[in-house]
N, C-alpha and C positions, 0 to 999 in steps of 0.2 A: 235556714230557709234559703232555697235557691231563688235567684232572680233572673229575669230575662237579660240577655246580653246588653241590650241598649240601656236598660236601667242600671246595670252594673257599671257601664262606661260613664254614665251620667254621674253616678256617685263618686267615681274616681276623679272625674273632672272637677266636681265641686270641692272635693278634698284638696286637690292640687291648687285650686284657685284660692282657697282659704289659707293654705299653708304658705303660699308665696306672699300673700298680703301680710300675714303675721311675721314672717321673716324680715320683710322690708320694714315694717313698723318697729320691730325690735332693734334693727340696726340704725334707724333714724334717731332712736333715743340714746344710742351709744355715742359718746364724745371722743373716744380713743381712736387713734389712727390705725390700730390693729384690732382684729376680731377678738371678742371676749375670751373664747376658749383657747386661742393661741396665746393670749396675754397670760392666762393661768399657767400654761406650760412653760412660758418664758420665766415667770416669777418662781416657779418650782425649780427650774434649772439654775436660776440665780442663787437660790439657797444652797444647792449642791456645789456650786463653783467656789464656795469658800474653802473647800478642802483641797483645791488644786494649786500647784506651784508652777509658775510660768517661767520658761527660759526662752528668750527671744534670740533668733539667729539672723534677723533682718529680713527684708523683702516680704514682710507680713507672714513669716513662717515662725512657728513656735513649737517647742517641745514641752509637753505638759506632764508633770508627775502628779498622779492622783490615786490615792489608796493603793499603793504598791504596784501601780500600772503606769506605763509611759505611753503617751500618744503624741501624734503629730497633727498640728492644725495649720491650715493654709487659708488665711482670711481672704486673699486675693481671688482664690478659686472657690471659696465658700465650701470647703470640705474638711473633714476630720477623719483620722484613721479608725475611729470607733464606728464610722459610717452612719451614725444617727442623723447627722445633718444632711448627708447625701440622700438618705432614703425619705426623710420626712419634710425636708426644707426648713425645719425649725432648728435653730442652732442649739447644740447640746451644752451641757455645763462646762465642757472643756473650751468650746469656742467663746462662751460668755466670759470665762476667766481671762481669755486673751483680749477680748474687746474691752473689758474693765481695766486690764493692765495698761492698755493704750489710751485709757481715759476717753473712749469714744462712746457714742450713743448706741445701745443695743438695737434700737428700732431701725437703724440704717441698714442692718444686715438681714432684716426679715424679708422673705421672698414677697414679690408683688402679689401673689395669689392670696396671701393672708392679710392684705391691707383692706381697710374699710371701703375705699373707692372701688376696688375690684369686686367686692361683695355686693355693693350697691349696683354695679353694672350688670351683674348676673341676675338680679331681681328687679331690674329697671322696667322690663315689660311685664305685663300681667295677662292672665287668661281672661278673655272677655266673657261677660255673662250671656246666657241664652234663654230664650223663652221655653215654656213647657212643651211636652210632646204633642199636646192637643192642638197647638198652633202650627206644627210642622206640616209642610205640603207633602202629599202622597206622591211618591215617585213611580209607583206601579211595579216595582221589582218584587221578587219573592222575599218574604221575611227571612231574617237571619235566624237560623235554628242552631241549637247546640250540636256539637259533633256527635257522630254515631259512637255508641259504646262498643269498643272492640275488646273481645275476650283475649286476655293475655295468655301466652303459653304457660302451661303448668309443668310440674315435674313429671317426667314420664313414669308410667306405671310399670312395676316389675313384671317381666314375662316369666312365669313359673311353668315348669313342665308338670302336668297333672299325672299323678300315679293312680293306682287302683283305689286307694283310700279317699282320694279327693273326688273321684268320679261319682261315687255313691254318696253325695252330700244330702243331708236331711234339712228340711225347712225348720224354722223355729217352732212351728206347731208340732211337727213330727218329733223333734228333739224333746219337747215337753212331754208328749205322750210316752216316749220311750223311757224317760226318767221315771214317770209315774208307774209304768208297768214294772220296771226294774225294782222300785221300792216295794211295790205290792208283793212281788214274788219273794223278795228277801224277807219281808215281814211274815209272809205265810210260812216260809221255811223255818224261821225262828219260832213261830207259834207252834208248828207241828213238832219241832224237836223238843220244845219245852213240855208239851203234853205227853210225849212218850216217856219221859223220865219218871 
């Protein structure tokens, strides 16, 4: 069922207001310094880092051998040659194996965007509630109407050259009469031929 534009916008505003409140309340219950979904990814990568063999060359640079592949990790620049850390900002299992090799905390290398404080800042403000439409003052402008329906272009029709057979077309009614007459004449011919035998 379609709604007027103002009602649709009001529904969107209420949904956004409720969603912001629920997200904020969810994070208030969280005691971890990192967002829950990011923590799940880190724990999953920790499991995979057990299969990696770390070789350090100093200056926080490492060569990692993992499942017949070799990669380079630079902890000072927060990047890895597999590019997972560069693209997502969440360290891969190769980087985690280097951090564990250095006996450092994995949370130190998590990007600021994934921390609880940053999440709470993004949901710090809320959408303010409004009164119903019946209390709104009339501004006197023309009401908002839906856009005009514009017919979209279709596939162009084929331009055929008409020959003599096409110029003398019959309507459906005429075609039906023609078929009936043809069947009658054939039936009469058959009947007459059978009587003469």
